[in-house]
Structures are given as C-alpha cells and as structure tokens.
N, C-alpha and C positions, 0 to 999 in steps of 0.2 A: 443438537444446536444446530440453527440456520448456517451456511458458508456463504462467503461472495467467494467466487471464482473467476477470476478476468486474467484473461492474457492478452498483452497488446504489442504488435511486433514495432522494433526501433530499427534506426540506421545508424545509430551512434557506435562510438567504441563501445567496450565495459566501464571504461572509467568513467567514459562521460556521462552513461545512464546511470553509475552510480551517484555520482554528482549531482544530478538530477533528484536522483530520490535521496540523497540527504536536504537536498535543498525545500522538496516537498515533506519530507519529514520533519524538519526544524518548525512549518507551520504549522505540521500536527501538534507537535509538541506542547507549541504555546496556545494551540486553539484549543485544544481536548486533555492536553496532561498527558499526555501519551510520551511510554519510555520506551527507546531501544537500542539496540547495536548490529552490529555488522557480524556475524560470522559467513565467513568467505563472501559472497557473492550473493549473500543473503540479507536481507535487514530485519531481524525480530524485532517486532513492537510488540508491546500491552500497553492497557488502561485499566480501570474498573467495567468490566462489563464486556470487553474484546481482546482481543488477540492474533494477530497473524504475521505473515511474512511476507516480504516484496522480495522475488528473486530476481536477479538481471542477469540474464543469459547473454547470446552473441548478438541474437537478435530478436528476441522477446524481454519482456517483462511481464513477471506474473504473480500477480496478487491473490492472496488467500487467507481470508477472515473466517473467524469463528466467534460470532457474535452471542453473548449471553444471553438468559433469559429475559429480562427488560429490553436491551437494545433490540432483539431480534422482531418488536413491532416496530422497528423502524429501519429494517431492512430494505426497503425500497429508494429509501430517501439515503442513505449512506451508501447503496451499492452505485446509485446514479454519480452522486459526489464521489466516488474513486473515480468513475467513467469519463466526468468532466474533467479530471484531473489529469487523467493518462492521456486523453485526446489532448489536452492543453500545453501538454509537455513533450508527449512523446507521438503527435498525430500528425 
C-alpha cells in the first residue's frame, strides 16, 4: 500500500500542538467521515480506504497515512493537502 510519511517541525508545547491536531481532525471528520482517537500523543484515525496516525512530539508533528487501493490513485492530491494543512497550522 502507498504510504504518506511527513514530518513538520513546530515551536508549540505538546498540549498546544495536540489542540491544533484536534481542530484539524474535527474538520477531517466533518469533511471525510473519518473517526479517530488519541493514544498518548498519537491521534489514530481511519475511514474507508485510509488509516493513519498523527504523532505530536516535543518539536515536530509526524503524519503517517496508509492508503487503500482506491485512494492510492489520489496519493499526490492527498499528500499535497496534508502538507498544506501542516504548513497552515505549524508553518
């Protein structure tokens, strides 16, 4: 399966970065029907055709997404949108 693996540095505290991920995740839930939950500092999410983790570290955010067969054709667009959101919120 194609993977998307992106790291983006941040200058926030871990709780502040988690709050940003929560806001972004709420939008993803509304827009894409995604579900998710926190396990320690990792937000694990899934929806039909994709699953992944957004891990908040002391100085970076790490996004890892596994795409199913149908969404793999849209990998470039999905990767670009994730990068745009990370730049918007952590750039």
